[in-house]
Legacy VTK file of the C-alpha trace (Angstrom):
# vtk DataFile Version 3.0
C-alpha trace
ASCII
DATASET POLYDATA
POINTS 375 float
-2.137 5.690 27.784
-5.605 5.245 29.338
-6.554 1.841 27.975
-9.552 1.356 30.290
-11.177 4.545 28.982
-10.544 3.391 25.434
-12.318 0.110 26.196
-15.232 2.027 27.713
-15.556 3.982 24.478
-15.318 0.731 22.548
-18.068 -0.809 24.684
-20.417 2.020 23.750
-19.787 1.482 20.059
-20.149 -2.285 20.331
-23.443 -1.837 22.166
-24.739 0.381 19.354
-24.074 -2.494 16.929
-25.338 -5.168 19.394
-21.923 -6.850 19.380
-21.357 -8.969 22.492
-17.666 -9.857 22.166
-14.611 -8.620 20.263
-11.484 -10.512 19.198
-8.311 -8.566 18.304
-5.256 -10.551 17.156
-1.916 -10.320 18.950
0.424 -8.887 17.892
-1.551 -6.016 16.426
-2.253 -2.311 16.668
-5.878 -2.761 17.731
-4.936 -4.995 20.676
-2.162 -2.617 21.733
-4.472 0.388 21.481
-7.171 -1.204 23.634
-5.077 -3.113 26.166
-1.452 -1.984 25.992
-0.290 -5.467 24.971
3.051 -4.565 23.345
4.313 -5.462 19.902
7.875 -6.436 19.103
9.776 -4.856 16.238
8.406 -5.864 12.865
9.678 -8.973 11.103
9.744 -9.497 7.368
6.906 -11.782 6.315
4.693 -13.688 8.749
5.721 -13.668 12.419
4.359 -16.961 13.711
4.542 -19.555 16.481
2.618 -22.768 17.004
-1.072 -21.987 17.632
-0.530 -18.380 16.545
-3.989 -18.261 14.964
-5.467 -18.280 18.487
-3.341 -15.397 19.773
-5.413 -12.383 20.672
-7.333 -10.282 23.155
-10.909 -11.323 23.859
-12.830 -8.266 25.010
-16.305 -8.297 26.494
-17.907 -4.942 27.340
-17.625 -4.261 31.055
-14.983 -6.930 31.696
-11.205 -7.026 31.699
-9.723 -8.532 28.538
-8.602 -12.134 28.399
-5.380 -12.736 26.472
-4.829 -15.988 24.606
-1.134 -16.346 23.756
0.961 -19.300 22.472
3.713 -20.485 24.812
6.419 -19.760 22.243
5.250 -16.165 22.205
4.429 -15.579 25.869
7.670 -17.059 27.232
9.640 -14.106 25.886
6.914 -11.476 25.729
5.605 -10.870 29.274
2.726 -8.443 28.791
2.898 -6.543 32.095
-0.726 -5.517 31.656
-4.062 -6.022 33.401
-6.166 -8.996 32.421
-6.018 -12.760 32.484
-3.342 -14.450 30.378
-4.168 -17.893 28.967
-1.007 -19.501 27.568
-1.297 -22.359 25.057
1.650 -24.723 25.378
3.118 -26.561 22.408
1.265 -29.860 22.980
-2.008 -28.292 24.152
-5.238 -28.594 22.213
-5.398 -24.994 21.009
-8.875 -25.347 19.527
-10.281 -26.578 22.837
-8.520 -23.838 24.815
-9.682 -21.158 22.398
-13.273 -22.421 22.476
-13.221 -22.493 26.292
-12.153 -18.843 26.473
-14.788 -17.797 23.942
-17.606 -19.770 25.619
-16.835 -18.615 29.158
-18.570 -15.381 28.226
-21.830 -17.208 27.621
-23.289 -17.665 24.169
-22.860 -14.330 22.367
-25.135 -13.760 19.397
-22.691 -11.434 17.606
-18.902 -11.524 17.789
-16.771 -8.784 16.288
-13.325 -9.353 14.839
-10.558 -6.933 13.941
-10.064 -6.739 10.185
-6.634 -8.399 10.436
-7.907 -11.489 12.242
-6.675 -14.732 10.703
-9.207 -16.656 8.604
-8.452 -19.718 10.769
-9.501 -17.768 13.870
-12.796 -16.758 12.300
-13.525 -20.344 11.283
-12.768 -21.537 14.828
-15.121 -18.885 16.213
-17.874 -20.287 14.024
-17.055 -23.808 15.199
-16.993 -22.830 18.886
-20.239 -20.870 18.605
-22.513 -22.507 16.022
-24.873 -19.982 14.505
-22.977 -16.952 15.780
-22.961 -13.814 13.636
-19.335 -12.725 13.005
-18.985 -8.987 12.315
-16.058 -7.105 10.748
-15.132 -4.329 13.205
-12.556 -2.605 10.993
-14.576 0.602 10.769
-15.464 0.689 14.480
-11.835 0.287 15.517
-10.541 2.755 12.920
-12.957 5.454 14.095
-11.985 4.803 17.697
-8.290 5.255 16.882
-8.218 8.095 14.370
-8.554 11.078 16.720
-5.432 11.180 18.872
-5.312 12.146 22.549
-2.887 14.744 23.867
-0.682 11.913 25.130
-0.566 10.248 21.731
0.256 13.516 19.990
3.074 14.208 22.454
4.648 10.830 21.698
4.276 11.309 17.938
5.824 14.758 18.225
8.861 13.195 19.891
9.065 10.639 17.097
8.880 13.430 14.526
11.562 15.456 16.283
13.839 12.422 16.063
13.203 12.324 12.319
14.187 16.005 12.067
17.379 15.342 14.008
18.269 12.337 11.858
17.744 14.320 8.651
20.106 17.004 9.939
22.701 14.357 10.795
22.465 12.664 7.398
22.275 15.731 5.124
25.993 16.368 5.543
26.730 12.839 4.306
24.891 13.284 0.998
27.659 13.719 -1.565
29.012 12.383 -4.820
30.802 9.119 -4.077
28.489 7.991 -1.281
26.008 5.197 -1.919
22.299 5.031 -1.232
23.006 2.050 1.005
25.450 4.164 3.030
22.789 6.824 3.552
19.928 4.449 4.365
22.101 2.576 6.854
23.093 5.857 8.484
19.432 6.852 8.791
18.574 3.577 10.530
21.552 3.897 12.874
20.744 7.496 13.784
17.084 6.652 14.405
18.113 4.107 17.031
20.846 6.347 18.395
18.383 9.180 19.023
15.793 7.043 20.766
13.562 5.325 18.210
12.763 1.703 19.020
12.833 0.761 15.331
12.218 2.343 11.930
8.502 2.752 11.238
8.968 1.062 7.847
11.733 0.246 5.372
13.937 3.314 5.001
14.133 4.819 1.529
17.127 6.742 0.159
16.843 6.737 -3.616
18.372 8.917 -6.326
16.414 10.009 -9.384
17.142 12.427 -12.187
19.166 12.832 -15.342
21.838 10.296 -14.359
19.546 7.300 -14.201
16.155 6.271 -15.587
15.295 4.319 -12.427
11.949 4.744 -10.706
11.053 5.300 -7.065
10.027 1.654 -6.728
13.700 0.861 -6.005
14.041 2.471 -2.582
17.683 1.650 -1.825
20.546 0.363 -3.966
24.343 0.171 -3.871
24.567 2.756 -6.648
27.292 5.372 -6.217
25.863 8.895 -6.173
27.050 11.591 -8.591
26.412 15.257 -9.306
22.955 15.725 -10.800
21.334 13.152 -8.504
18.389 14.140 -6.353
18.232 11.853 -3.317
14.765 11.401 -1.823
14.589 10.265 1.805
11.535 8.503 3.212
11.775 7.264 6.793
10.316 7.343 10.277
10.889 5.973 13.762
8.797 4.379 16.497
8.566 5.904 19.981
6.447 4.176 22.648
4.647 2.267 19.895
3.794 5.331 17.782
5.199 6.054 14.332
6.603 9.055 12.533
6.842 9.435 8.744
9.039 12.049 7.088
10.623 12.922 3.760
12.996 15.378 2.090
14.993 15.534 -1.161
18.636 16.642 -1.351
20.204 17.617 -4.687
23.887 16.929 -5.383
25.507 19.755 -7.337
23.881 22.722 -9.044
20.159 22.009 -9.657
19.051 22.227 -13.274
16.049 24.438 -14.190
13.640 21.476 -14.522
14.417 20.265 -11.021
14.085 23.781 -9.568
10.680 24.158 -11.234
9.449 20.754 -10.098
10.686 21.174 -6.543
8.838 24.501 -6.398
5.668 22.772 -7.580
6.017 20.102 -4.896
6.357 22.805 -2.238
3.334 24.656 -3.653
1.303 21.439 -3.705
2.372 20.711 -0.138
1.258 24.200 0.954
-2.087 23.769 -0.842
-2.678 20.505 1.000
-1.869 22.160 4.314
-4.269 25.025 3.594
-7.047 22.579 2.638
-6.622 20.558 5.848
-9.336 22.049 8.031
-11.964 20.506 10.268
-14.928 19.450 8.139
-13.042 19.179 4.856
-12.817 15.658 3.536
-9.679 13.631 3.088
-10.385 13.701 -0.663
-10.575 17.521 -0.563
-6.983 17.611 0.669
-5.879 15.207 -2.036
-7.613 17.264 -4.742
-6.107 20.526 -3.498
-2.615 19.052 -3.415
-2.882 17.233 -6.711
-4.381 20.137 -8.674
-1.209 22.225 -8.282
0.915 19.577 -9.960
-1.720 18.649 -12.533
-2.377 22.270 -13.548
1.356 22.692 -14.207
1.327 19.689 -16.557
3.103 17.187 -14.310
0.087 15.245 -13.043
1.273 12.041 -14.708
4.249 11.994 -12.353
2.356 12.442 -9.086
1.387 8.798 -8.887
0.299 8.157 -5.311
-2.141 9.556 -2.756
-1.419 12.780 -0.899
-1.077 11.079 2.482
-2.538 8.893 5.198
-3.393 8.986 8.861
-0.780 7.558 11.206
-0.402 6.440 14.817
0.298 2.980 16.220
0.453 1.879 12.582
2.279 3.772 9.871
-0.763 3.784 7.578
-4.111 4.270 9.296
-7.556 5.391 8.144
-8.683 7.741 6.770
-6.450 8.078 3.727
-5.812 11.407 2.034
-6.790 10.047 -1.359
-9.384 10.878 -3.963
-11.596 7.926 -2.977
-11.874 8.774 0.739
-14.627 11.270 1.563
-14.199 10.985 5.335
-14.651 14.404 7.008
-11.529 15.453 8.877
-11.773 15.861 12.655
-9.631 17.653 15.203
-7.074 15.259 16.627
-6.399 13.378 13.415
-2.709 12.913 12.626
-1.701 12.502 8.997
1.028 12.999 6.427
1.087 15.331 3.449
3.612 14.020 0.919
3.382 15.224 -2.701
6.015 14.210 -5.221
7.075 14.407 -8.825
8.812 11.158 -9.711
9.703 11.371 -13.412
12.226 8.655 -14.323
15.263 9.998 -16.122
14.251 13.591 -15.416
13.242 14.574 -11.872
12.779 13.090 -8.451
11.364 15.510 -5.848
9.385 14.758 -2.701
8.437 16.473 0.551
6.679 14.997 3.594
5.723 16.156 7.070
3.486 14.710 9.759
0.592 16.930 10.891
-2.024 16.984 13.612
-5.349 18.655 12.835
-6.447 21.308 15.321
-9.572 23.540 15.383
-7.698 26.343 13.605
-6.001 24.167 10.988
-3.194 21.639 10.860
0.099 21.880 12.711
3.287 20.197 11.551
5.057 17.967 14.047
8.242 18.443 12.013
10.458 21.530 12.084
13.022 20.606 9.444
13.209 23.288 6.674
11.362 22.655 3.399
13.585 24.840 1.253
15.409 23.416 -1.728
18.710 21.987 -0.477
21.699 21.412 -2.773
25.030 20.051 -1.545
LINES 1 376
375 0 1 2 3 4 5 6 7 8 9 10 11 12 13 14 15 16 17 18 19 20 21 22 23 24 25 26 27 28 29 30 31 32 33 34 35 36 37 38 39 40 41 42 43 44 45 46 47 48 49 50 51 52 53 54 55 56 57 58 59 60 61 62 63 64 65 66 67 68 69 70 71 72 73 74 75 76 77 78 79 80 81 82 83 84 85 86 87 88 89 90 91 92 93 94 95 96 97 98 99 100 101 102 103 104 105 106 107 108 109 110 111 112 113 114 115 116 117 118 119 120 121 122 123 124 125 126 127 128 129 130 131 132 133 134 135 136 137 138 139 140 141 142 143 144 145 146 147 148 149 150 151 152 153 154 155 156 157 158 159 160 161 162 163 164 165 166 167 168 169 170 171 172 173 174 175 176 177 178 179 180 181 182 183 184 185 186 187 188 189 190 191 192 193 194 195 196 197 198 199 200 201 202 203 204 205 206 207 208 209 210 211 212 213 214 215 216 217 218 219 220 221 222 223 224 225 226 227 228 229 230 231 232 233 234 235 236 237 238 239 240 241 242 243 244 245 246 247 248 249 250 251 252 253 254 255 256 257 258 259 260 261 262 263 264 265 266 267 268 269 270 271 272 273 274 275 276 277 278 279 280 281 282 283 284 285 286 287 288 289 290 291 292 293 294 295 296 297 298 299 300 301 302 303 304 305 306 307 308 309 310 311 312 313 314 315 316 317 318 319 320 321 322 323 324 325 326 327 328 329 330 331 332 333 334 335 336 337 338 339 340 341 342 343 344 345 346 347 348 349 350 351 352 353 354 355 356 357 358 359 360 361 362 363 364 365 366 367 368 369 370 371 372 373 374
């Protein structure tokens, strides 16, 4: 990935807002996007070392980034990237070191921070630079990241192909007598086996339908599957830092008429969202087009989430394909379309692919069939 060109583009946008300096926390998607500083696999809860609040990339337009990293982090995470690395050892005065790095760039009037910067970091910026104007750069960084390059799309296509392969491997294991935990564990194993660094998020393999009044909020359990269950899969894998996100539903036994009807509606809603995904349409337009199919059929109460989201170095990126997001879609955006009907005690049906928007419309990065599958 061409990180120097990305920083040049960033510099132009910072200059437009008269922002002299930018801080992006490490680990984080913004820092990786701009500098290549890698992230480890995700940990549950806060991933922290001593002085972690100070960990980040300090970027000044026209200069190489300076990385501030705690010793407990840097000792096992060699960056292998261009730029100065300032390591804060356990007994160091982290506030003094952080202030020194910030002040070496002069006395900036405006400092931008990534939206996920720790509150402690922001307070220390204000202490190191009395009177400085701290600016939230969430929107600037999101706009910089949301149109993918050819290289990014190629990596995400590989991640999506792995998801297709994993679904094919696991479909044959969906059967009465298996457990959701068996299936979710198999998904995670196959993701790694086929080249994913880690799952993009917690893998879901959950059965809904006439056998159980459970809801989709329970994504995996030890429940033994039986005929009449519809097992919804929701998973993705990470390749070279980029995520995939994918979903299918497999029915065990002979589908009842209600499930067949609902699955058909989900497919129709999916197709409507695809057709609405054109350059210049808004993210909300896609959500409305998808949602209207299910609502017009009388099942709107059971489509309870947004249509999708953009995706890249993070699983959920802006813009969001939801009714509140009027962002115009641009060529190069990568996003999911994922309608569902989750009706506890009745039906569970969901379909999800990852798409990239091109001048002529959107193209799926997944090739796995969308037909109703019963085993």
